[in-house]
N, C-alpha and C positions, 0 to 999 in steps of 0.2 A: 448552157454551153458558152454563151457570150461571156458570162462572169468567169468561167473556168479559163477561157482563152486569155482574158484580161489579166487574170492572176498569173498565168504562165509568162506573159509578156513583161509584166512588172517585175516578177521574180528574176527573169533573165536579165532585165535591165540592171537590177540591183547587183547581180553576180558580176556583170560586165563592168559596172561602176567600181565594185570592190577590187576586181582584177586589175582594172586600169590604175586605180589608186595604189595597189600593191606594187605594180610595175613601176609607177612613178616614184614610190618610196625607195625601191631598189636602185633606180637610176640616180636619185638624189643622193643616196648613201654612197654609191660608187663614185659619183661626181665629187662629193665631199671628201672621200678617201683619197681620190686622185689629186685633188687640190691641196690636201694636207701634205701628201708626199712631195708634191711639186714645191710647196713652200719650204719644206725641210731641205730639199735639194738645192733650192735657191740660196738659203741661208748658208749652207756649207760652202757654196761657191763664193759667196760674199766674203766669208772668213778667209778662204784660201787666197782670194785676190786682194783684199784690202787690209787685213790685219797687220798691225805695225811690225810684228816679227814674222819671219817666213814660216809658214806652216804647210806640211804636205797633207794631202787628202786623207791618207791612212790614219795619221795622228788625229786629225779633226774628227773623223768618224768614230775613232775609239773614245774620244772625249764626249762626243754626242751620246754614244751608247751608255757610257758611264754616268753621265748626267741624267739620262732618261731613267735608268734603273734605280738610281739613288732617290729620284723624285717619287717613285711608286710607293715605297715604304722603307722602313729602316733595315729590312732583311734581304731585299732584292739588290743585286749588284752585278757589275760586269767583272769577269775574271780574265785578265790578260794571261799570257803564257806563264809568267811567274806565279800569279795568284792561283791559277787553275792547278798548277803542279803542287803548290802548297796545300790546297784544299784536298787533293787526292792523297797526299802524304799524311795529313792530319787525321783522316778517317781510317787510315791503316794503323794508327797508334804510334807513329814516329815521324818527327819533323824538327826543323831547326828554328830557334827563336828564343823567346822568354818564358813560354809556358803560361800565357795569359789570354783569356777570352774576353773580347771587348765588343761593345755594341753602342749604338747611338740612343741616348735617352734625353728627350727634350732638347735635341741639338747638341748635346755634350757627349764627348767620347768617354764612355763609362765602362769600368771594369765589371763584367758579369761575374767572372770568377778567375782566380789564379789556379792553375792545375797543380795537384799534389806533387811534391818532391821535384819541383822545377825551380829555375833561377828566380822567377817572379815571386813564388811562394816563399822561398828562403829569404828573399830580400825584404819581405814584409808587405808586399802588395795585398790589398784586401778587396773583397767584393764591394761594389758601390763607390769605390774611389773614382774621382773624376780626373782624367789625365789632361792637364792644361798644356804641357809642352812635352815633346819628344826630342831630347837633346835641346837644341836652341830653336826648334820650330814650334810655333803655336798651333794647337789643334783646332782653334776656333775657325769654323767654316771648312775644316778639312774633311774630305770624304773618308768613309770608313776603310775602304780598300787601300787608300794612300797611307793611312795611319798604320794599318797592319803591315804594309810593305816596308815602312820605316822601322818598325820594331823587329821584323825578321832580319836576319843577317848571318854573317859567317860566325860559326862557333868560336868562342874565345875573345870576340870583340866586345867592347864596353858601350853602354848606353845609359843615359840618365832620363828618368821620368819625373816630371814635376806634377805632383798630384794635389788635389784638394780633398780633404777627408772630413766627413761630418764630425763635429766635436773639436776639431783642431782650428786654432785661430789663424795660423799661417800655412801657406802651401808647403808641402814636404818634398824634398828632392831625394829620390831613391836611385842610387847607382846599381846597375845590374850588368852582369856579364852573360852574353848570349851562350847558349849551349845546344847540343842535339837533345831534343825533347823526346824521351821514350816514355810513353804513357803506360803505366801499369794500371789498367782500369778497374781491377777487382782485388780487394784485400779481404782476408778473413782472420779473425783472432778470437780466442776465448777471453771472456771477461773474468778477471781474477776474483775469486771468492763468490762468484755467481755462476749458476748453471745457465749461462747465456752465451750466444754466438754473436759477435760483432762483425757485420759485413759492410764494407765500404766500396761504393761504386763512384769513381772519380770522374768518369765520362762514359758516354755510350758509343764506343767504337765497335768495330765488327767482331770483337772477341768477348764482349760482355756476357752474353747468355751462356756460352760454352764455359767461360771462366767461372761463372757462378755455379754451374752444375758440377764442375770439378771440386769446388769448395764443399758442396753438400756431400760429395762422395768421400771427402777427407774427414769432415767433421760430422759427428752424429750424436754425441752425448751432450745435449743441451735442451733446455725447457722453453726457451724463448729467443727471439731474434731482434737485434737492433740493426736496422738498415740505415746507413748514413749516406744521404744524398746532398749534404751541404756543399755548396760551391761546386756543384756538378753542372756544367754549362749545357749539357744535353748531347745531341749527336744523332745517331741513326734511329729512325722511328721503329723499324722492325725489331731492333734490339730492346727497345722499351716495351714493346708488345710481348716479346718472348720472356722478359723479366717478370712482368705482371702475371703471365701465364704460369710461371713457376709457383706462384703463391695463390692464384685464384683458379678454381676448377670449372667455373661456368659463368655465363653472362657476358655482356659487352665490356671490352677493355677500353676502346676508344673509337670514335667515329670521325670520319674525314669528309667535310663538305666542300664542294667546289662550285664554280659558276655553272658548269654543266652538270645537271642532276645525274646524268649517266656515269659521271666520274666519282660520285659519292661512294664511300666505302665504309663498311662496318667490320671491325675486328673483334672476334669473340674468343673467349678462353676455352681450352679443351681439358678435359679431366686427365687425359694421358700425359700431358706435359707438366702437371702439378707435382712438385717434389715435397712440399711440407704444408701442414695446416697449423703449425705451432704459433702461439701468440706473437704479435709483432708490434714494434714501435719504429716509426720512420722519422729521422731527423732531417729538417729542411731549413733553409734560410734564403736571404735575398739573392744569393748566388746560384740557387737551384733554378734551372731554366729548361724550357723546351721538353726534351725526352724525360728528364727527371721529374718534371711537373706532371707529365702523363702518368708515370709510375705512381707518384705520391697521390695524385688526385683519384686515380682508379682504385687504389687500395683503400683510400678513404671512403669513396662512394660505395664500395662493396662491404664496408664495415670490417675490412680485413686487417686494418692496422690503425693505430692512433698516431697522428702526426704531431710532432713536438718541435718547437723552434719558432721561426719567424716566417712571414708571408714570402712566397716565392717571387721570382722575377716578373713573370707574366708574358711569356712568349708562346702564343697558341697558334702559330701559323706554320704551314708546311712549305718548304722550298724544294724545288727540283732544279738540278743542274743540267743545262742543255748546251751541248757543244754547238758552236756557230761557225766553225771553219772546216774546210775540207780535211785538214790534218788533225782535227779534233784536239787542238792544243789551246783553244780559247773557248770560253763558255759564258753563259749568263746564268746567274742564280736567281730564280724568280719564284715569288710566292704563288702557289697554285691552289691552295686550299687552307681552310682552318680546321683545327680538330677540336672535338668536344668530348668531355668526360662521360662516363656511363649515365650519369643523372641528366645529361643534356646541357650542363653548364659549360661556359667557355673559359679558357685560361687567358686569352689575349687581353693584355693591358690590365688584367684583374689579378692574376696569379692564383695560387692555392693557399688558403689560410690554414694555419695549424689548429688542431683541436685544443692543444695546450700551448700557450705562448711562453717562450723561454728565450732569454737573451744570452749571447755568447759571453765568455769571460770565465773566471774562476768560480767554482762552486763555493758557497759560503761554508766556512768551517770555523771551529773554535779559535784557531790561531790567526785568523785574518781580520779580527775586529780592531787591531791596532794596540791592544792592551796586553798582549801576551809575549812581547819582546823581552827575552831574558837578558839579564846583565851579562851572562857568559857570552851570549851572541854578540853583544855590543863590544865586549873586550876583544873578541876574536876579530871583529871588523876593524877596530882601531889598530890592533896588532898587525893585521894584514896590510893596512895603509902604510905602516912604518917599514915593511919589508922592502928589500932591494928589488929593483926591476927584474934582475936575473932570476932571483928566487921566485918572484911572482910568475914569471914565464914558465919556470920549471913546474911550479905548483899547478899552474893553469894546464900545462901539457899533461901532467899526471892525472888531473881531474878529468880532462877530456878523454884520456885513454880509458879511465875507469868507467866513464859514462858510456863510451862505445861498447865496452865489454858488457855492461849491464843492459844496454840496448839490444845487443846481439842475443843475450841470454833471454830477454823478454820480448823478442820480436814477434812471437805468436801469441802474446798476452796483452790485453788492456789492463794495465796495473791500477792500483788504487790511486796512485799519484796522477795518472792520466785522467781518471774520473774526477778527482778534486780540481784539476786544472781546466775542466770543461763542464760548465754549468748545464749546457743543453744535454750533454751525454748523461750527466747524473740525473737530471730530470727524467730523461727517457728510461733509464734503468729503474728508477722508482716507479714509473708508470707500468713498466713491463712486469715488475714484481707483482703488482696488483692484478694484471691480466693473467699471469701464470696461476695465481691463487684462484681466480674466477674462471680459469680455463678459457680466457680470451673473450668472454661474453661482455 
């Protein structure tokens, strides 16, 4: 009896000790939190009172929030009224600017990808270009949102980007005229002389999955698919999931893991959403990021497609946009979780590696080894140099007109010339030929 009573007393003492310690920990955490908030408030007051230039508290707080968000990671940020409006417009598939998606890589403002058929793409901006200057302003130490704000602007206005490109000795200055960016996210074409369908997804806006389904309703006579995700900067997670679901009929598509285990999510494919089981090749490069990496990685993990090209960008985190004002016109974009591919591997800072590595540029052909230049071509070139400027302009205009006619004629076809000008596409087609023969095995 005595031993039992002693055991109960000791046990109760232990519980009281744990409870007291727990309460002490809570008090200490609360105290530390209050001290931290008080410190922040004190610093804000110091800046308002002593900074050399007059600062109002509203601006000081905005700067404090912007600094906090940018210090968390490269993808979290503060969105002021202009930035928040721009973000909403871009996910709807229409916005003003250059048509360029940028991010911070090792502290440098880096092009993730230029968007198809936009001023940036037409001017020659490439993925992995590092932007040194925007007009006359250096980007060194510049916040991402500030850089985006400088590049956005009234349609028809001009801007100059000074970039550093791998393989180039000197910085390149690229003049661009801003325009309204209307993103057509899904393209489909038949591949000339091949029973193949070419599908291009340029970004994952809200219309991608429905647009892809429309293409499948229109095109039916093909034996294999080339899915082009090159220079696709990503976008909406739900669209990436729906796209994978079109090609995969069962299993995990992607899992999302947060700090709170209860917030973890697993997204699975469903048989009723699947539209095709035909062999596939997916084209990827360093400009393929975020949602496009989910699609490519999931199709690779399910052995549903062969990936051709170069390693992807490596953005494997999920951001949520949370309004922070009563009018819901300002917000923070904050990383809330990371996503993982069906095999459990991460994309973050690693990217997705292709099954077959292939670099951009022209495909190798007989006429491109430098020894097949005909004398007749040389004569034509010399003759052209001697022509008058007026004649040159007329000839140029005539050729441009003919090109436009040919382009219009072949707008639904990937021509042999297109294939020869794109080494990765040609590699993908060759791989797809083999998959068709083996029925995708």
